C-alpha positions in Angstrom: 1.7 12.1 -18.9 -0.8 10.2 -16.8 -0.8 9.4 -13.1 -3.1 7.0 -11.2 -4.1 8.1 -7.7 -5.4 5.2 -5.6 -7.0 6.5 -2.4 -10.3 5.7 -0.6 -10.7 9.2 0.9 -12.2 11.6 -1.6 -10.6 14.7 0.0 -7.2 13.2 -0.1 -7.7 12.1 -3.7 -8.8 15.6 -4.6 -5.9 17.2 -2.9 -3.4 14.9 -4.7 -5.1 15.5 -8.0 -5.1 19.3 -7.5 -1.4 19.1 -6.5 -0.3 17.3 -9.7 -2.8 18.1 -12.4 -0.6 20.9 -13.8 1.8 18.2 -14.9 -0.2 15.0 -15.2 -3.6 13.8 -16.5 -5.0 12.1 -13.4 -7.0 8.9 -13.2 -8.5 8.0 -9.8 -9.5 4.8 -8.0 -11.0 4.2 -4.5 -9.3 0.8 -3.9 -6.8 -1.7 -5.4 -9.1 -3.8 -7.6 -10.5 -0.8 -9.3 -7.0 0.6 -9.8 -5.8 -2.7 -11.3 -8.7 -2.5 -13.8 -7.8 1.1 -14.7 -4.1 0.1 -15.1 -5.0 -2.8 -17.4 -7.1 -0.6 -19.6 -4.7 2.4 -19.8 -1.2 1.8 -20.9 -0.4 5.6 -20.7 -0.1 5.6 -16.9 3.4 6.5 -16.0 3.2 6.9 -12.2 1.0 5.5 -9.4 0.3 7.1 -6.0 -1.3 4.7 -3.7 -2.7 4.7 -0.1 -1.7 1.9 2.3 -5.1 1.6 4.1 -8.1 1.0 1.8 -11.1 -1.2 1.9 -11.0 -4.3 -0.4 -7.5 -4.6 -1.8 -5.2 -2.5 0.3 -2.2 -0.6 -1.0 0.3 -3.2 0.0 -1.5 -6.0 -1.9 -2.0 -3.6 -4.8 1.7 -2.9 -5.1 2.5 -6.6 -4.9 -0.1 -7.3 -7.7 1.4 -4.5 -9.9 4.9 -5.7 -9.4 3.9 -9.3 -10.2 3.2 -8.2 -13.8 6.5 -7.4 -15.6 4.7 -5.0 -18.0 4.5 -2.5 -15.1 8.1 -2.8 -14.0 8.9 0.7 -15.2 6.0 2.4 -13.5 7.2 4.2 -10.3 5.0 3.8 -7.3 4.7 6.2 -4.4 3.1 4.8 -1.2 1.1 7.4 0.8 0.0 6.5 4.3 -0.6 7.7 7.9 1.1 4.5 9.1 4.2 5.7 11.0 6.0 2.4 11.8 9.2 1.6 10.1 7.9 -2.0 9.5 5.3 -0.5 7.2 7.9 1.4 5.2 10.0 -1.7 4.9 6.9 -3.7 3.8 5.9 -1.1 1.2 9.4 -1.0 -0.3 9.8 -4.7 -0.2 6.5 -5.1 -2.1 7.8 -2.8 -4.8 7.0 0.8 -3.9 9.8 3.2 -5.0 9.1 5.9 -2.5 7.1 6.4 0.7 5.2 9.5 1.9 3.7 10.0 5.4 0.3 11.7 5.7 -0.4 14.5 6.3 1.7 16.1 3.6 1.9 19.3 1.7 1.8 19.9 -2.0 5.5 20.8 -1.8 6.4 17.6 -0.1 4.4 15.5 -2.5 6.0 17.2 -5.5 9.5 16.7 -4.0 8.8 12.9 -3.6 7.4 12.7 -7.1 10.6 14.3 -8.4 12.6 11.6 -6.7 10.6 9.0 -8.7 12.2 10.2 -12.0 9.0 9.6 -13.9 9.6 9.3 -17.7 
């Protein structure tokens, strides 16, 4: 199964990749536009983990762009961010994210959130 990790910080991308690569083939993108291109060219992606704050297209706009295309309706999205405000959580979920994870997080917490996504 394939996962797409969209995160501008290399160390966070690497951490997430190491945390899930036992179960997923991981594609990586540094920002939203790059991630949309990867998604268009890879119909095997079954899960997206995306950061909120990124240069270029941020995570919020990326999620809205993904959800605007019906072909991606079944791909669960986990929003990862250091934003602590409840309004950010609400915006992410309203945009189409399925779950929300606050940074910093552990591998255990990440895997627990992913299990909640019910990736198929």
